[in-house]
C-alpha positions in Angstrom: 129.5 26.7 16.5 127.6 23.5 17.3 127.8 23.2 21.1 127.2 20.0 23.0 126.1 19.6 26.6 126.4 16.1 28.2 126.4 14.4 24.9 123.3 16.2 23.5 123.4 18.5 20.5 122.9 22.2 21.2 122.1 25.2 19.1 124.6 26.6 16.6 126.3 29.7 18.1 127.7 31.8 15.3 129.3 34.3 17.7 131.6 31.6 19.0 132.5 30.3 15.6 134.9 33.2 15.1 136.7 32.2 18.3 137.1 28.6 17.1 138.3 29.8 13.7 140.8 32.1 15.4 142.2 29.3 17.5 142.7 27.1 14.4 144.4 30.0 12.5 146.8 30.7 15.3 147.8 27.1 15.8 148.3 26.3 12.1 150.3 29.3 11.0 153.0 29.6 13.6 154.0 28.8 17.2 151.9 31.1 19.6 150.7 31.5 23.1 146.9 32.0 23.0 145.0 33.1 26.0 141.2 32.5 25.8 139.5 34.6 28.5 135.9 34.3 29.7 133.8 34.7 32.8 132.6 31.6 34.7 129.9 29.9 32.6 130.9 31.6 29.4 131.7 28.3 27.7 135.5 28.0 28.0 135.4 24.2 28.5 132.9 23.8 25.7 135.3 25.6 23.3 138.2 23.5 24.4 136.2 20.3 23.8 135.0 21.5 20.4 138.5 22.4 19.4 139.8 18.9 20.4 137.0 17.2 18.4 137.3 19.4 15.2 141.0 20.1 14.7 142.2 16.9 13.1 145.4 18.4 11.7 147.2 18.4 15.1 149.9 15.7 15.0 150.4 15.7 18.8 147.9 17.0 21.3 148.5 17.5 25.0 145.6 18.4 27.3 146.1 19.4 31.0 143.2 20.0 33.4 144.7 22.0 36.3 143.7 21.0 39.8 144.3 22.9 43.1 146.2 19.9 44.5 148.7 19.6 41.6 152.4 20.5 41.9 154.6 21.8 39.2 156.3 18.4 38.9 152.9 16.6 38.4 151.7 19.1 35.8 155.0 18.8 33.9 154.8 15.0 34.0 151.3 15.0 32.6 152.3 17.2 29.7 155.5 15.2 28.9 153.6 11.9 29.1 151.4 13.1 26.2 153.9 15.1 24.2 156.5 12.3 24.3 154.3 9.2 24.7 156.8 7.1 22.8 159.7 8.0 25.1 160.5 7.6 28.7 160.7 10.9 30.7 161.4 11.3 34.3 159.8 14.7 34.6 162.9 16.2 36.3 164.0 18.2 33.3 162.1 21.2 32.0 159.7 20.9 29.0 162.3 22.4 26.7 165.1 20.2 27.9 163.0 17.0 27.4 161.9 18.0 23.9 165.4 19.0 22.9 166.6 15.5 23.8 163.9 13.5 22.1 162.9 15.8 19.3 166.1 17.7 18.6 166.4 16.8 14.9 162.8 15.6 14.3 159.7 17.3 13.2 157.4 18.3 16.1 154.0 19.7 15.6 152.0 19.9 18.8 149.3 21.9 20.5 149.1 22.2 24.3 145.7 23.0 25.8 145.5 24.0 29.5 142.0 24.3 31.1 141.7 26.4 34.3 145.1 27.9 33.5 144.8 30.2 36.5 145.8 27.1 38.6 148.9 26.5 36.4 152.1 26.6 38.4 154.1 29.8 37.8 157.2 27.7 36.9 155.2 25.8 34.3 153.9 29.0 32.7 157.5 30.1 32.2 158.5 26.7 30.7 155.6 26.8 28.2 156.7 30.3 27.2 160.3 29.1 26.7 159.0 26.1 24.6 157.1 28.4 22.3 160.0 30.8 21.9 162.3 27.8 21.0 159.7 26.5 18.5 159.7 29.9 16.8 163.4 29.6 16.2 163.3 25.9 15.1 162.0 25.3 11.5 161.2 21.7 12.4 159.0 22.6 15.3 155.5 24.2 15.5 154.2 24.3 19.1 151.3 26.4 20.3 149.9 26.8 23.8 146.2 27.6 24.4 145.4 28.8 28.0 141.7 28.9 29.1 141.3 31.2 32.1 139.2 34.0 33.6 139.9 37.5 32.5 143.1 39.1 33.9 144.2 35.8 35.5 147.2 35.3 33.2 149.8 38.1 33.1 152.7 37.7 30.7 154.6 40.5 32.4 155.2 38.3 35.4 157.2 35.8 33.3 160.9 35.4 34.1 161.6 34.4 30.5 163.4 37.0 28.5 162.5 37.8 25.8 158.8 37.2 26.5 156.5 35.8 23.8 153.6 37.8 22.6 150.3 36.5 24.1 147.4 36.4 21.6 144.2 37.1 23.6 140.7 36.0 22.6 137.8 37.2 24.7 134.6 35.2 25.0 131.6 37.6 24.8 128.0 37.0 25.9 125.7 35.6 23.3 123.7 38.1 21.2 120.0 38.4 22.0 119.0 36.4 18.9 121.5 33.6 19.9 120.2 33.6 23.4 116.6 33.3 22.1 117.6 30.4 19.9 119.5 28.8 22.7 116.5 28.9 25.0 114.1 27.6 22.4 116.3 24.8 21.1 117.9 23.6 24.4 116.7 25.2 27.6 112.9 24.6 27.1 113.3 21.0 25.8 115.5 20.1 28.8 113.0 21.5 31.2 110.1 19.6 29.4 108.1 22.8 29.3 105.0 22.7 27.0 102.9 25.6 28.1 103.3 29.0 26.3 103.0 30.8 29.7 106.1 29.1 31.1 108.0 29.5 27.9 107.3 33.2 28.0 108.4 33.3 31.7 111.8 31.9 30.8 112.3 34.4 28.0 111.3 37.2 30.4 113.7 35.9 33.0 116.5 35.8 30.5 116.3 39.6 30.1 117.7 40.0 33.7 120.8 37.8 33.3 124.0 38.0 31.2 123.7 35.9 28.1 126.2 33.2 29.0 125.3 29.6 28.3 125.5 28.6 32.0 123.2 31.5 33.1 120.6 30.5 30.5 120.8 26.8 31.5 120.1 27.8 35.1 116.8 29.3 34.1 115.4 25.8 33.4 115.8 24.7 37.1 113.1 27.0 38.4 110.7 26.3 35.5 110.9 22.6 35.2 107.6 20.9 34.6 106.5 19.0 37.7 106.5 15.3 37.0 104.1 12.9 38.8 106.3 10.4 40.6 104.5 7.1 39.9 107.4 5.3 41.7 106.4 6.9 45.0 102.8 5.8 44.6 103.9 2.3 43.7 106.1 2.1 46.9 103.2 3.3 49.0 100.9 0.7 47.6 103.6 -2.0 48.1 104.0 -0.9 51.7 100.3 -1.1 52.3 100.2 -4.6 50.8 103.1 -5.8 52.9 101.5 -4.4 56.1 98.3 -6.2 55.2 100.2 -9.5 54.6 102.1 -9.0 57.8 98.9 -8.5 59.8 97.3 -11.5 58.2 100.3 -13.7 58.9 100.4 -12.6 62.5 96.6 -13.3 62.9 97.1 -16.8 61.3 100.0 -17.5 63.6 98.0 -16.4 66.7 95.0 -18.5 65.8 97.3 -21.5 65.3 98.9 -21.0 68.7 95.4 -20.7 70.3 94.3 -23.9 68.6 97.5 -25.8 69.7 97.0 -24.6 73.2 93.4 -25.8 73.2 94.5 -29.2 71.7 97.0 -29.6 74.5 94.4 -28.8 77.1 92.0 -31.3 75.6 94.6 -34.0 75.6 95.4 -33.4 79.3 91.7 -33.3 80.2 91.2 -36.6 78.3 93.7 -38.3 80.6 91.6 -37.4 83.6 89.3 -40.5 83.5 87.1 -41.8 86.0 88.9 -43.5 88.8 87.8 -45.5 91.8 88.3 -44.8 95.5 91.6 -46.7 95.6 93.7 -43.7 94.3 94.1 -44.7 90.6 93.5 -41.0 89.6 97.1 -40.1 90.5 98.6 -42.9 88.5 96.5 -42.1 85.4 97.4 -38.4 85.5 101.1 -39.3 85.7 100.8 -41.6 82.6 99.0 -38.8 80.6 101.7 -36.2 81.4 104.5 -38.6 80.4 102.8 -39.3 77.0 102.5 -35.6 76.1 106.3 -34.9 76.8 107.2 -37.8 74.4 108.7 -40.1 77.0 107.9 -43.8 77.0 106.2 -45.2 80.1 105.2 -48.7 81.1 101.7 -49.1 82.2 100.8 -51.4 85.0 99.2 -54.7 84.1 96.3 -54.1 86.6 95.1 -51.0 84.6 92.3 -51.6 82.2 93.0 -50.8 78.6 89.7 -49.1 78.0 90.3 -46.5 80.8 93.8 -45.3 79.5 94.5 -42.5 77.0 96.2 -43.3 73.7 99.9 -43.4 73.9 101.9 -40.7 72.0 104.2 -42.2 69.3 107.3 -40.7 67.8 106.9 -42.7 64.6 106.1 -40.7 61.5 102.8 -41.9 59.9 101.7 -41.3 56.4 98.3 -41.7 54.8 97.6 -45.4 54.2 100.4 -46.8 56.4 97.9 -48.3 58.9 94.3 -48.9 59.2 92.0 -46.4 60.9 91.9 -48.6 64.0 95.7 -48.7 64.3 96.5 -45.0 63.7 97.7 -43.0 66.7 97.3 -39.4 67.4 100.5 -37.3 67.5 100.3 -34.4 69.9 102.8 -31.5 69.8 102.9 -29.3 72.9 102.2 -25.6 72.4 105.7 -24.7 73.5 107.1 -26.7 70.7 104.8 -25.1 68.2 105.6 -21.6 69.5 109.4 -22.3 69.3 109.2 -23.5 65.7 107.1 -20.4 64.7 109.7 -18.2 66.3 112.6 -19.9 64.5 114.1 -21.4 67.6 115.1 -25.0 68.4 113.2 -26.0 71.5 115.0 -28.4 73.9 112.0 -30.7 74.2 111.5 -31.1 70.4 113.2 -34.1 68.9 114.3 -32.9 65.5 117.3 -34.4 63.8 119.7 -32.7 61.5 118.6 -34.9 58.6 115.0 -33.7 59.0 115.6 -30.0 59.2 117.7 -28.2 56.5 118.0 -24.5 55.5 119.1 -23.1 52.1 119.9 -19.5 51.4 120.0 -18.3 47.7 122.1 -15.5 46.7 122.7 -13.8 43.3 126.2 -12.8 42.4 126.6 -9.9 40.0 129.4 -10.5 37.7 131.8 -7.6 37.3 134.5 -6.9 34.8 137.8 -7.6 36.5 141.3 -6.7 35.4 142.8 -9.5 37.3 142.2 -13.3 37.3 144.1 -14.5 40.2 147.6 -13.1 39.5 147.1 -12.8 35.8 146.4 -9.6 34.0 143.3 -9.4 31.7 143.5 -6.9 28.9 140.5 -4.8 27.9 141.4 -4.0 24.3 138.0 -5.0 22.9 136.1 -3.1 25.6 138.1 0.0 25.0 137.7 -0.3 21.2 134.0 -0.4 21.7 134.0 3.0 23.4 133.2 5.9 21.1 136.3 7.8 19.9 134.9 11.2 21.0 134.9 10.2 24.7 137.8 10.6 27.1 139.4 8.5 29.9 141.9 9.0 32.7 145.3 7.3 32.4 146.4 6.2 35.9 149.7 4.4 35.0 151.9 3.3 32.1 154.4 0.5 32.8 156.5 -1.9 30.8 155.8 -5.1 32.7 152.6 -6.9 33.5 153.7 -7.5 37.1 154.1 -3.8 37.6 150.5 -3.2 36.3 149.2 -6.0 38.6 151.0 -4.6 41.6 149.6 -1.1 40.8 146.0 -2.4 40.6 146.4 -4.4 43.8 148.2 -1.5 45.7 145.2 0.9 45.1 142.5 -1.8 45.1 141.4 -1.0 41.6 140.4 -4.5 40.4 137.1 -4.2 38.6 137.4 -0.4 38.3 140.1 0.0 35.6 140.7 -1.2 32.1 144.2 -2.2 30.9 145.5 -2.3 27.3 148.8 -3.0 25.7 150.6 -0.7 23.2 154.1 -0.6 21.7 156.5 2.3 21.9 160.1 2.1 20.5 159.6 -1.7 19.9 158.8 -2.2 23.6 155.5 -3.3 25.1 153.7 -0.9 27.5 150.7 -1.6 29.7 148.4 1.4 30.2 146.0 1.5 33.1 142.9 3.6 32.4 140.0 4.7 34.7 136.5 4.8 33.3 135.4 7.0 30.3 133.7 10.4 30.2 131.6 12.3 27.7 133.1 15.7 28.2 136.1 17.6 29.5 134.0 18.8 32.4 133.1 15.2 33.4 136.8 14.2 33.1 137.8 17.0 35.4 135.2 15.9 38.0 136.3 12.3 37.7 140.0 13.3 38.4 139.0 15.3 41.4 137.0 12.5 42.9 139.9 10.1 42.9 141.6 9.4 46.2 144.5 11.7 47.1 146.9 8.8 46.9 145.9 8.2 43.2 146.0 11.9 42.5 149.6 11.9 43.5 150.2 9.3 40.7 149.5 12.2 38.3 146.5 10.8 36.3 145.9 12.7 33.1 143.0 12.9 30.6 143.4 11.0 27.4 141.1 10.9 24.4 139.6 7.5 23.5 140.7 8.2 19.9 144.3 8.1 21.0 143.7 5.0 23.0 142.3 3.3 19.8 145.4 4.3 17.9 147.7 2.9 20.6 145.8 -0.4 20.7 145.9 -0.8 16.9 149.7 -0.1 17.1 150.2 -3.2 19.2 148.3 -5.5 16.8 
């Protein structure tokens, strides 16, 4: 059997081909309950996924991933939602009662697959057994149930149903030594990026001490992975050094500018201290110089001589060429003002208008796919049709009105996280809310367990993208 791990092709395992052929034989010939038993890591989920992808003769397929938090009512609703997707079921009746109402005189060929069946509610196990017994008596029905579980977890003797159906049991055995060797050579070693013969031999030697289950062999690669030089870390270190150097240079430049401004201010003040006579003109000249530095306008007395006064400070903006060299005046900015501007503050003594100082902040907005535009529902038919048919998704809700879908998305704050498509059942439009898409059954199970508890109570169930494509085409 060709096994797949996270979307990548794996080695052909002939020992498990017989298991797959046995499942196909049991489901095609008659209605049966088949229990596939295997230890943890033996490949039960891989077999379930392979069966889903290869058996194209199943007319109706129902797949249930059992979770510890599920109730019997939730598990029943998931199964009925897939078995009777074109009908409305409340989930209050048993599986047999619901199918008897909607498929009484109709042909019904279906296969029900339950993963982690040890978590299946005891009541549901009885209902599945009753359904198989009824199908064996109805010539129009052929219904089989495949339960994937650990050994000795499913006991048909505990059923309340009488008579009890015969359970067909298939055991998953470890890989043969030759298959284990091929598995390591074709998958484990390439995944670990191992190129030395010494490390390859080490993995083969370590495989002798473990049971030849796929999960055990895959775990060998973790301790023998080839160390990869992280150039990203080196780049980050170099970037940090450059930023520190730029920061130091910026601080030194700012410091030098402050020192230069302070020296300029001192020179201006000292230039105002001119020679004065014995009559006390020194005090008046010092007062005029201080007033010019603070930007205030002062009137000089007529008896002061022009050639003994410092140049007045002007608040008029000058540009090159506006005045002759003889008419240009020096603009002095106090060091406090310079320091405040460098620190990003607005000093009280700096006369800066709102028209002269503006700030702009650029931001980039990442566009996301949204299911809602205002109060309108946006369908994602094209996006879902572009998803490969072999993937899976989680169906969160199925409603008959757009308003109900909108309310559901708003209630759980799912805008931008779900995709909605329209289909037709019994000449009535349905709106299906789906959550993401997954490459394998294992990933689908993990996605369901990561949902908030409130959403898990809405009974989400896995759905193949192939079925989604069919339902979208049905609405066209």
